[in-house]
Structure formats: structure tokens, C-alpha cells
VOBA-1610 file (N, C-alpha, C; in pm, whole numbers, padded with zeros to 5 digits, always signed):
BEGIN
Unk-00169-00612+02960Unk-00228-00705+02883Unk-00322-00779+02952Unk-00434-00804+02883Unk-00544-00867+02949Unk-00504-01025+02991Unk-00546-01085+03104Unk-00515-01225+03128Unk-00630-01299+03192Unk-00653-01402+03129Unk-00765-01463+03179Unk-00740-01512+03333Unk-00852-01600+03376Unk-00841-01658+03516Unk-00729-01757+03504Unk-00666-01822+03404Unk-00564-01903+03431Unk-00436-01826+03415Unk-00435-01688+03404Unk-00311-01611+03399Unk-00254-01617+03250Unk-00311-01689+03166Unk-00257-01692+03015Unk-00318-01560+02945Unk-00215-01513+02858Unk-00244-01398+02783Unk-00356-01443+02687Unk-00453-01356+02657Unk-00559-01361+02583Unk-00542-01283+02462Unk-00484-01164+02465Unk-00472-01080+02346Unk-00362-01153+02248Unk-00413-01140+02108Unk-00327-01186+01994Unk-00224-01086+01942Unk-00240-00946+02002Unk-00151-00853+01947Unk-00102-00759+02055Unk+00013-00736+02066Unk+00072-00649+02166Unk+00008-00501+02155Unk-00025-00454+02274Unk-00082-00309+02249Unk+00016-00208+02290Unk+00011-00095+02218Unk+00092+00013+02246Unk+00027+00137+02291Unk+00058+00184+02426Unk+00008+00307+02502Unk+00032+00420+02395Unk-00088+00509+02378Unk-00080+00619+02276Unk-00160+00717+02351Unk-00173+00842+02292Unk-00245+00937+02321Unk-00272+01023+02183Unk-00368+00965+02117Unk-00400+01025+01974Unk-00555+01069+01972Unk-00557+01193+01922Unk-00703+01238+01888Unk-00771+01145+01788Unk-00909+01119+01808Unk-00992+01047+01714Unk-01118+01112+01703Unk-01164+01091+01563Unk-01301+01117+01545Unk-01375+00987+01508Unk-01467+00959+01598Unk-01541+00834+01572Unk-01687+00852+01507Unk-01723+00780+01407Unk-01856+00786+01360Unk-01939+00656+01371Unk-02025+00652+01444Unk-02114+00518+01471Unk-02256+00566+01481Unk-02336+00467+01426Unk-02487+00502+01453Unk-02551+00639+01393Unk-02458+00687+01305Unk-02518+00825+01224Unk-02449+00918+01295Unk-02372+00926+01414Unk-02326+01021+01469Unk-02187+01035+01487Unk-02131+01158+01482Unk-01968+01170+01496Unk-01932+01224+01659Unk-01836+01151+01687Unk-01801+01168+01849Unk-01641+01211+01830Unk-01587+01310+01915Unk-01431+01320+01927Unk-01399+01250+02054Unk-01278+01228+02069Unk-01221+01162+02181Unk-01082+01140+02169Unk-01025+01033+02237Unk-00901+00990+02212Unk-00866+00847+02212Unk-00746+00800+02150Unk-00719+00658+02179Unk-00626+00660+02272Unk-00644+00554+02366Unk-00540+00542+02460Unk-00461+00422+02454Unk-00487+00320+02373Unk-00394+00226+02342Unk-00455+00152+02228Unk-00362+00102+02130Unk-00385+00057+02011Unk-00316-00070+01990Unk-00347-00170+01901Unk-00297-00281+01843Unk-00335-00322+01710Unk-00275-00424+01651Unk-00331-00449+01505Unk-00484-00501+01518Unk-00502-00543+01634Unk-00639-00604+01640Unk-00749-00510+01687Unk-00709-00395+01750Unk-00811-00313+01792Unk-00765-00199+01880Unk-00843-00094+01960Unk-00802+00003+02009Unk-00908+00030+02126Unk-00861+00095+02237Unk-00934+00149+02352Unk-00948+00288+02315Unk-01078+00338+02322Unk-01100+00490+02298Unk-01167+00548+02417Unk-01125+00676+02471Unk-01200+00766+02545Unk-01277+00846+02481Unk-01404+00832+02472Unk-01511+00909+02411Unk-01655+00910+02506Unk-01665+01041+02511Unk-01791+01071+02588Unk-01919+01050+02496Unk-01967+00924+02487Unk-02075+00918+02393Unk-02140+00750+02432Unk-02272+00755+02405Unk-02329+00617+02419Unk-02334+00562+02299Unk-02270+00439+02275Unk-02251+00385+02156Unk-02278+00232+02188Unk-02383+00163+02130Unk-02395+00021+02164Unk-02278-00066+02140Unk-02280-00181+02205Unk-02193-00285+02172Unk-02243-00340+02053Unk-02122-00394+01959Unk-02146-00440+01829Unk-02172-00347+01719Unk-02191-00210+01744Unk-02215-00101+01660Unk-02079-00108+01567Unk-02120-00075+01432Unk-02026-00057+01343Unk-01954+00090+01358Unk-01823+00091+01345Unk-01763+00225+01377Unk-01650+00261+01272Unk-01655+00374+01231Unk-01544+00426+01140Unk-01458+00525+01232Unk-01325+00495+01212Unk-01252+00598+01299Unk-01146+00661+01212Unk-01110+00790+01264Unk-01009+00871+01201Unk-00928+00907+01291Unk-00812+00827+01299Unk-00721+00862+01425Unk-00596+00933+01386Unk-00577+01041+01462Unk-00455+01151+01445Unk-00299+01063+01408Unk-00255+01077+01307Unk-00148+01044+01248Unk-00145+00889+01194Unk-00265+00820+01213Unk-00287+00685+01157Unk-00391+00674+01065Unk-00479+00784+01047Unk-00570+00764+00933Unk-00686+00704+00959Unk-00773+00636+00870Unk-00903+00596+00875Unk-00882+00432+00920Unk-00964+00393+00990Unk-00972+00244+01043Unk-01117+00221+01058Unk-01164+00093+01054Unk-01314+00070+01075Unk-01313-00058+01158Unk-01423-00082+01211Unk-01441-00198+01286Unk-01576-00209+01371Unk-01587-00272+01485Unk-01718-00282+01551Unk-01654-00275+01712Unk-01772-00203+01783Unk-01733-00190+01933Unk-01776-00329+01973Unk-01649-00372+02063Unk-01655-00515+02122Unk-01687-00491+02272Unk-01657-00388+02340Unk-01659-00370+02483Unk-01680-00228+02513Unk-01795-00203+02634Unk-01779-00065+02709Unk-01701-00067+02795Unk-01650+00054+02815Unk-01555+00088+02910Unk-01606+00187+03003Unk-01545+00228+03132Unk-01606+00333+03220Unk-01609+00456+03124Unk-01484+00490+03058Unk-01493+00617+02990Unk-01499+00599+02833Unk-01535+00515+02775Unk-01531+00495+02633Unk-01584+00342+02600Unk-01508+00295+02500Unk-01520+00160+02469Unk-01399+00101+02396Unk-01417-00037+02359Unk-01294-00099+02298Unk-01357-00147+02142Unk-01263-00120+02057Unk-01304-00136+01910Unk-01213-00254+01859Unk-01260-00349+01796Unk-01199-00459+01721Unk-01198-00407+01600Unk-01076-00410+01499Unk-01058-00363+01374Unk-01098-00473+01294Unk-01145-00448+01156Unk-01168-00523+01053Unk-01086-00458+00927Unk-00971-00546+00929Unk-00871-00471+00849Unk-00840-00591+00718Unk-00817-00532+00616Unk-00774-00628+00499Unk-00609-00644+00518Unk-00559-00710+00441Unk-00403-00741+00470Unk-00323-00614+00439Unk-00361-00532+00340Unk-00273-00416+00308Unk-00302-00304+00429Unk-00406-00302+00483Unk-00449-00225+00580Unk-00358-00269+00737Unk-00369-00398+00731Unk-00314-00450+00851Unk-00137-00423+00848Unk-00087-00440+00730Unk+00067-00424+00711Unk+00095-00272+00739Unk+00003-00192+00692Unk+00035-00048+00714Unk+00034-00013+00861Unk-00073-00062+00931Unk-00095-00044+01075Unk+00015-00100+01148Unk+00056-00209+01126Unk+00172-00271+01190Unk+00283-00175+01175Unk+00338-00134+01030Unk+00446-00049+01045Unk+00436+00091+01112Unk+00302+00128+01115Unk+00290+00253+01190Unk+00303+00232+01344Unk+00272+00135+01390Unk+00281+00102+01535Unk+00423+00060+01571Unk+00499+00016+01495Unk+00647+00002+01496Unk+00700+00113+01518Unk+00671+00210+01414Unk+00718+00345+01432Unk+00690+00403+01568Unk+00579+00415+01620Unk+00522+00461+01737Unk+00618+00403+01849Unk+00608+00263+01851Unk+00677+00206+01972Unk+00831+00251+01968Unk+00885+00254+01852Unk+01029+00306+01854Unk+01047+00443+01890Unk+00958+00535+01851Unk+00971+00676+01903Unk+00972+00663+02059Unk+00882+00599+02118Unk+00841+00608+02256Unk+00983+00552+02316Unk+01047+00449+02284Unk+01155+00394+02329Unk+01264+00487+02305Unk+01276+00553+02203Unk+01389+00654+02201Unk+01372+00783+02296Unk+01239+00803+02332Unk+01208+00920+02420Unk+01252+00867+02581Unk+01234+00754+02593Unk+01256+00686+02717Unk+01419+00668+02770Unk+01502+00679+02668Unk+01650+00656+02691Unk+01709+00778+02670
//
């Protein structure tokens, strides 16, 4: 998780490391790639595309469905997205992430 210079955790939501395919639509173009980690607040995507910061984006994530948001940060191999979720979407995503996290933990034991 990201920590600021003070060493204090800045993320509001814990992230789950995943490897899920994603279809991202931004600036009128569709791109394929993968989600490398996800939380209720957003996700990091590995996508070979030039998408501007702050661009609106629609995502179709394998096993998680459709989510929308904005590009918040460019990464070496993709970008980070901040989700814009209503209460129902947030509850659904929390339940999905809990399920993913439990599946990961059961595989580790």
C-alpha cells in the first residue's frame, strides 16, 4: 500500500492483487489489458495504450463486470483508475473483493 513521506497509509481501501482481463474504453477507443490490483476505490491496469490523465473510462473486468471512473495516474505499463460507484455498485464490489480475497487465502493454505 502507498505510504506518504510521513510513513502514514494514504489509501482509504485495502487493495487485492489480482490478474483479471479487462476491456477499457476511453477517449472513444477500446483497449485490452489486465487488472493487477483492485480495491473499492480503484484499480491498477496494465494496458498498452496512451490515455490521458483525468480521462473518463469504462471498464469491463473479467468476473467483476462493468465499472466506470477516471484515470488518476499514469504508470510505466498502464494507469490507475479511480472508480465512481453508487452505493449499490460499491456494496457489490466489496462482496466480490471479499470473495476473491477468501479464495486467495484458501489457495495459500
